[in-house]
C-alpha positions as CSV (number, residue, x, y, z in Angstrom):
1,V,-3.8,-10.3,28.5
2,S,-1.7,-8.6,25.9
3,Y,1.9,-8.5,24.7
4,T,3.9,-6.3,22.3
5,V,7.4,-7.0,21.0
6,G,9.2,-4.7,18.6
7,K,12.2,-2.8,17.4
8,D,12.2,0.9,16.4
9,T,15.2,2.6,14.7
10,R,13.2,5.4,13.1
11,D,14.6,8.9,13.6
12,S,11.1,10.1,14.5
13,R,7.9,8.3,15.6
14,F,5.7,11.1,14.2
15,D,7.4,12.1,10.9
16,P,10.2,9.6,10.1
17,T,12.7,10.1,7.3
18,E,15.0,7.1,7.9
19,G,15.1,3.8,9.9
20,S,12.8,0.9,10.4
21,F,10.1,-0.3,12.7
22,T,8.8,-3.8,13.4
23,E,6.1,-4.8,16.0
24,V,4.4,-8.0,16.8
25,A,1.4,-7.8,19.2
26,G,-1.2,-10.2,20.6
27,T,-4.2,-10.1,22.8
28,F,-5.9,-13.0,24.6
29,S,-9.4,-12.5,25.9
30,G,-11.1,-15.0,28.1
31,I,-9.7,-14.7,31.6
32,G,-12.4,-13.6,33.9
33,G,-14.9,-13.1,31.1
34,D,-17.2,-14.9,28.7
35,V,-15.7,-13.6,25.4
36,E,-12.8,-15.7,24.2
37,F,-10.5,-14.8,21.3
38,F,-6.9,-14.3,20.3
39,R,-6.0,-11.3,18.2
40,S,-2.6,-11.0,16.5
41,N,-1.1,-8.0,14.7
42,L,2.1,-7.5,12.8
43,R,3.3,-4.0,11.7
44,A,6.4,-3.0,9.9
45,A,7.9,0.1,8.2
46,Y,11.1,1.2,6.4
47,Y,12.2,4.7,5.5
48,K,15.2,5.6,3.2
49,P,16.3,9.2,2.6
50,F,17.9,10.4,-0.7
51,L,19.4,13.8,-1.8
52,F,20.2,14.9,1.7
53,K,16.8,13.9,3.0
54,S,15.0,16.0,0.5
55,V,13.3,12.9,-0.8
56,V,12.2,10.0,1.4
57,L,11.0,6.6,0.3
58,G,8.7,4.9,2.7
59,L,7.3,1.4,2.9
60,R,4.7,0.3,5.5
61,G,2.7,-2.8,6.0
62,R,0.3,-4.5,8.4
63,A,-1.3,-7.9,8.9
64,G,-3.8,-9.2,11.5
65,N,-6.0,-12.1,12.4
66,I,-8.5,-12.8,15.2
67,N,-9.5,-16.3,16.2
68,G,-12.6,-16.9,18.3
69,L,-11.0,-20.0,20.0
70,G,-14.2,-22.0,19.4
71,D,-16.5,-19.0,19.8
72,K,-17.8,-16.8,17.0
73,V,-16.1,-13.4,16.7
74,T,-18.6,-10.5,17.1
75,Q,-18.6,-7.4,14.9
76,S,-17.1,-5.2,17.6
77,E,-14.0,-7.3,17.7
78,R,-13.3,-7.6,14.0
79,F,-10.9,-5.6,11.8
80,F,-12.0,-2.7,9.6
81,I,-10.1,-1.0,6.8
82,G,-10.3,2.1,4.5
83,G,-9.9,5.8,5.0
84,Q,-6.4,6.6,6.1
85,S,-5.2,3.0,5.8
86,V,-6.1,2.6,2.1
87,R,-6.7,6.1,0.8
88,G,-9.2,6.4,-2.1
89,F,-11.7,4.4,0.0
90,D,-14.2,5.7,2.6
91,S,-13.6,5.0,6.3
92,N,-14.4,1.3,6.8
93,G,-15.2,1.3,3.0
94,I,-13.5,-2.0,2.1
95,G,-14.7,-5.5,2.8
96,P,-17.9,-7.4,3.7
97,R,-21.1,-5.4,4.1
98,D,-24.6,-6.0,5.5
99,T,-26.9,-6.7,2.7
100,G,-29.7,-4.8,4.4
101,S,-28.1,-1.6,5.7
102,S,-24.9,-1.7,3.5
103,A,-22.9,-1.0,6.7
104,A,-19.4,-2.5,7.0
105,T,-19.3,-5.8,9.0
106,G,-15.6,-6.0,9.3
107,G,-13.6,-9.2,9.0
108,N,-11.4,-11.7,10.9
109,N,-8.4,-11.1,8.6
110,I,-6.7,-8.0,7.4
111,Y,-3.7,-6.7,5.6
112,S,-2.6,-3.3,4.2
113,G,0.5,-1.8,2.7
114,T,1.8,1.6,1.5
115,L,4.6,2.7,-0.9
116,E,5.2,6.4,-0.8
117,V,7.6,9.2,-1.8
118,V,7.6,12.3,0.3
119,S,9.7,15.4,-0.7
120,D,10.0,19.1,-0.4
121,V,11.8,19.5,-3.8
122,G,10.2,22.5,-5.5
123,M,8.4,23.7,-2.4
124,S,9.3,26.6,-0.1
125,K,11.1,25.4,2.9
126,D,9.9,28.3,4.9
127,A,6.3,27.3,4.3
128,G,6.7,23.9,5.8
129,L,5.1,22.3,2.7
130,R,6.0,18.9,1.2
131,W,4.4,16.8,-1.5
132,T,3.8,13.0,-1.7
133,V,2.9,10.4,-4.2
134,F,1.7,7.0,-3.0
135,S,0.1,3.7,-3.6
136,D,-2.0,1.8,-1.0
137,V,-3.2,-1.8,-1.0
138,G,-5.2,-3.8,1.5
139,S,-8.1,-6.1,2.2
140,V,-10.3,-7.4,5.0
141,W,-12.4,-10.6,4.9
142,G,-13.8,-13.5,6.9
143,T,-16.7,-13.4,9.3
144,D,-18.2,-16.1,11.6
145,F,-21.7,-14.7,10.7
146,P,-21.8,-14.9,6.9
147,S,-25.6,-14.9,6.6
148,G,-26.9,-11.6,5.1
149,V,-23.4,-10.4,4.3
150,T,-22.1,-9.4,0.9
151,N,-19.0,-11.5,-0.2
152,P,-17.9,-12.4,3.4
153,D,-14.8,-14.4,2.2
154,D,-13.7,-12.2,-0.7
155,Q,-9.9,-11.8,-0.3
156,A,-9.5,-9.7,-3.4
157,M,-6.8,-7.0,-3.0
158,R,-7.9,-3.4,-3.2
159,S,-5.4,-0.7,-4.3
160,S,-5.2,3.0,-5.0
161,V,-2.8,5.6,-6.2
162,G,-2.8,9.3,-5.2
163,V,-1.0,12.5,-4.4
164,G,-1.0,14.7,-1.4
165,F,0.4,17.7,0.5
166,L,1.8,17.7,4.0
167,W,1.9,21.0,5.8
168,N,3.5,21.7,9.2
169,T,1.5,24.6,10.7
170,V,1.3,26.3,14.1
171,I,-1.8,24.2,14.9
172,G,-0.1,21.0,14.0
173,P,0.6,18.9,10.9
174,L,-2.1,19.0,8.2
175,S,-2.4,16.3,5.5
176,F,-4.4,16.6,2.2
177,Y,-4.7,13.5,0.1
178,W,-6.4,12.8,-3.3
179,A,-6.6,9.1,-4.3
180,T,-8.2,7.0,-6.9
181,P,-9.0,3.3,-6.5
182,V,-7.3,1.1,-9.1
183,Q,-8.8,-2.2,-7.8
184,K,-12.1,-2.3,-6.0
185,E,-15.2,-4.4,-5.6
186,N,-18.8,-3.2,-6.4
187,H,-19.8,-3.1,-2.8
188,D,-16.9,-1.0,-1.6
189,S,-17.4,2.7,-0.7
190,T,-14.9,5.1,-2.2
191,K,-13.8,8.6,-1.3
192,T,-11.4,10.7,-3.4
193,F,-10.3,13.5,-0.9
194,Q,-9.2,13.0,2.7
195,F,-8.0,15.6,5.2
196,S,-6.4,15.0,8.6
197,I,-4.9,17.0,11.4
198,G,-2.2,15.4,13.5
199,T,0.7,13.1,13.0
200,R,1.2,11.4,9.7
201,R,-0.3,7.9,9.3
């Protein structure tokens, strides 16, 4: 059983330049099954244009929690973070890891945030190119199976800074990001360059 409540005043869902977005969502599992948990998510964003929309300031944030309601939360139900959510880190590169395989185990708690500036100043408008500078933060922690897991309850914030190019092409939007971690833990997995096809994150 799930619910979602929100308000969206952005001028575009896929490439916003102004407006705000707030969403609260929850999922309850346990009706007609043997897996019980309640997962809650909060997402918010705000965009403010300057210089006739040639410069856009964007803020985004997310927080989530999953509670096993007396049961232990399995790995498949936990949160994972990294990659596009906190650039400069590999996909699922942040948070607790299995001490044997070094694979990400995920966590019951998560947050992430982004501050970015996107602009086409100095770029050819006909080419559909824009540049961006950004900073990402985030963390994931908490597991009901802490045995054999590296730092299962480490809530330390990870952060990164980076630059990128956004290119609108005939095959769809392309994004190129270069980011460097500023705060990280020894067991985190990093990744400097990331590329994606599709809507902006």
